[in-house]
TORDRENGU-776433 format. One record per residue (C-alpha): residue number from 1; residue in one letter; x, y, z. Coordinates in Angstrom, 1 decimal, always signed. Each point is the difference from the previous one (the first is absolute). Layout:
% TORDRENGU-776433
+-----+--------+--------+--------+--------+
! num ! residu !      x !      y !      z !
+-----+--------+--------+--------+--------+
! NUM !      a !      X !      Y !      Z !
...
+-----+--------+--------+--------+--------+
//
This chain:
% TORDRENGU-776433
+-----+--------+--------+--------+--------+
! num ! residu !      x !      y !      z !
+-----+--------+--------+--------+--------+
!   1 !      m ! +199.2 ! +103.9 ! +135.4 !
!   2 !      a !   -1.2 !   +1.0 !   -3.5 !
!   3 !      s !   +0.0 !   +3.6 !   -0.6 !
!   4 !      d !   -3.1 !   +1.8 !   +0.4 !
!   5 !      r !   +0.5 !   +1.7 !   -3.5 !
!   6 !      f !   -0.4 !   -3.5 !   -1.5 !
!   7 !      y !   -2.5 !   -1.4 !   +2.4 !
!   8 !      t !   -2.6 !   -2.0 !   -1.6 !
!   9 !      l !   -2.6 !   -2.4 !   +1.6 !
!  10 !      n !   -2.1 !   -2.7 !   -1.9 !
!  11 !      y !   -3.6 !   -0.7 !   +1.1 !
!  12 !      d !   +1.1 !   -3.2 !   +1.7 !
!  13 !      e !   +3.0 !   +1.4 !   +1.7 !
!  14 !      p !   +1.1 !   -2.6 !   +2.7 !
!  15 !      g !   +0.8 !   +2.7 !   +2.5 !
!  16 !      i !   -3.3 !   +1.9 !   -0.5 !
!  17 !      r !   -1.9 !   -3.7 !   +0.3 !
!  18 !      f !   +2.1 !   -0.8 !   +3.3 !
!  19 !      a !   -0.8 !   +3.3 !   +1.3 !
!  20 !      r !   -3.9 !   -0.3 !   -0.7 !
!  21 !      n !   -0.2 !   -3.3 !   +1.5 !
!  22 !      r !   +1.7 !   +0.8 !   +3.3 !
!  23 !      v !   -2.2 !   +3.0 !   +0.3 !
!  24 !      h !   -3.2 !   -2.0 !   -0.8 !
!  25 !      h !   +0.7 !   -3.1 !   +1.9 !
!  26 !      q !   +2.0 !   +1.1 !   +2.8 !
!  27 !      w !   -1.3 !   +3.4 !   +0.4 !
!  28 !      a !   +3.7 !   +1.4 !   -0.2 !
!  29 !      d !   +0.9 !   +3.6 !   -0.9 !
!  30 !      a !   +1.8 !   +0.2 !   -3.2 !
!  31 !      l !   +0.4 !   +3.6 !   +0.1 !
!  32 !      q !   +1.5 !   +2.7 !   +2.2 !
!  33 !      l !   -0.6 !   +3.9 !   +0.1 !
!  34 !      n !   +3.3 !   +1.7 !   -0.1 !
!  35 !      t !   -0.1 !   +3.7 !   +1.4 !
!  36 !      g !   +3.5 !   +0.8 !   -0.3 !
!  37 !      g !   -0.4 !   +2.6 !   -2.8 !
!  38 !      f !   +0.2 !   +0.2 !   -3.8 !
!  39 !      q !   +0.8 !   -3.0 !   -2.0 !
!  40 !      f !   +0.7 !   -0.1 !   -3.9 !
!  41 !      p !   -1.2 !   +0.2 !   -2.3 !
!  42 !      i !   -2.1 !   +2.9 !   +1.3 !
!  43 !      v !   -3.7 !   +0.0 !   -0.9 !
!  44 !      f !   -2.3 !   +3.2 !   +0.3 !
!  45 !      p !   -1.9 !   +0.6 !   +2.3 !
!  46 !      m !   +3.3 !   -0.4 !   +2.0 !
!  47 !      v !   -0.3 !   -2.1 !   +3.0 !
!  48 !      t !   +2.5 !   -0.6 !   +2.9 !
!  49 !      h !   -1.1 !   -3.5 !   +0.5 !
!  50 !      e !   +0.0 !   -3.1 !   -2.3 !
!  51 !      w !   -1.4 !   -3.8 !   +0.3 !
!  52 !      s !   +2.9 !   -2.4 !   -0.6 !
!  53 !      w !   +0.2 !   -3.8 !   +0.0 !
!  54 !      v !   +1.1 !   -1.5 !   +3.3 !
!  55 !      s !   +2.8 !   -2.5 !   +0.6 !
!  56 !      a !   -0.8 !   -3.4 !   -0.9 !
!  57 !      d !   +1.5 !   -0.7 !   +3.5 !
!  58 !      v !   -3.2 !   +1.4 !   +1.6 !
!  59 !      i !   -2.6 !   -1.7 !   -2.2 !
!  60 !      p !   -0.9 !   -3.4 !   +1.8 !
!  61 !      l !   +0.4 !   -3.1 !   -2.2 !
!  62 !      s !   -2.4 !   -2.7 !   -0.5 !
!  63 !      k !   +0.7 !   -3.5 !   +1.6 !
!  64 !      k !   -0.5 !   -1.4 !   -3.6 !
!  65 !      d !   +3.1 !   +0.6 !   -1.9 !
!  66 !      d !   -1.7 !   +0.3 !   -3.4 !
!  67 !      q !   -2.0 !   +2.8 !   +1.2 !
!  68 !      n !   +3.2 !   +2.1 !   +0.7 !
!  69 !      r !   +1.1 !   -0.2 !   -3.6 !
!  70 !      g !   +0.9 !   +3.4 !   -1.5 !
!  71 !      i !   +1.7 !   +1.2 !   +3.7 !
!  72 !      d !   +3.5 !   +0.3 !   -1.9 !
!  73 !      e !   -1.8 !   +2.1 !   -3.0 !
!  74 !      y !   -1.4 !   +2.3 !   +2.7 !
!  75 !      r !   +3.3 !   +0.4 !   +1.5 !
!  76 !      s !   +1.8 !   +1.0 !   -3.1 !
!  77 !      e !   -2.7 !   +2.0 !   -1.5 !
!  78 !      l !   -2.6 !   +1.3 !   +2.5 !
!  79 !      q !   +1.3 !   +0.4 !   +3.6 !
!  80 !      g !   +1.1 !   +3.4 !   +0.9 !
!  81 !      r !   -1.1 !   +1.6 !   -3.5 !
!  82 !      l !   -3.0 !   +2.6 !   -0.1 !
!  83 !      a !   -3.2 !   -1.8 !   -0.6 !
!  84 !      r !   -1.2 !   +2.9 !   -2.3 !
!  85 !      r !   +2.5 !   -1.1 !   -2.6 !
!  86 !      s !   -0.9 !   -3.9 !   -0.2 !
!  87 !      l !   -3.7 !   +0.8 !   +0.5 !
!  88 !      a !   +0.2 !   +2.4 !   -3.0 !
!  89 !      v !   +1.9 !   -2.7 !   -2.2 !
!  90 !      l !   -2.8 !   -2.4 !   +1.1 !
!  91 !      e !   -2.8 !   +2.5 !   -1.0 !
!  92 !      q !   +1.4 !   +0.2 !   -3.4 !
!  93 !      v !   +0.1 !   -3.7 !   -0.5 !
!  94 !      y !   -3.4 !   -0.4 !   +1.3 !
!  95 !      r !   -1.4 !   +2.8 !   -2.4 !
!  96 !      k !   +1.7 !   -1.8 !   -2.8 !
!  97 !      m !   -1.3 !   -3.3 !   +1.0 !
!  98 !      a !   -3.6 !   +1.5 !   +0.5 !
!  99 !      s !   +0.1 !   +1.8 !   -3.6 !
! 100 !      e !   +1.2 !   -3.1 !   -1.8 !
! 101 !      y !   -2.6 !   -2.0 !   +2.0 !
! 102 !      l !   -2.9 !   +2.3 !   -1.2 !
! 103 !      k !   +1.0 !   +0.2 !   -3.7 !
+-----+--------+--------+--------+--------+
//
């Protein structure tokens, strides 16, 4: 697993696309609420719960293999990680894309 310190995603991250497709097409839950206490890095206001990406093993696969592309990237880059970290990266990517589009 890549270090969170150097964690980056691109707008077409196969793991994000896999999660999006499974949630959209299979009504799968891609996030779980962890209530086990503080998680790092700490943010303010401080909370004792965090949303994280579920294990790929609990996300139902499609019967069509081509619709399951990205599962390996999901496993290595997202599962078990804090959702706020990857979603913050995606926010930055989409904001940059939007600003370039609106020029």
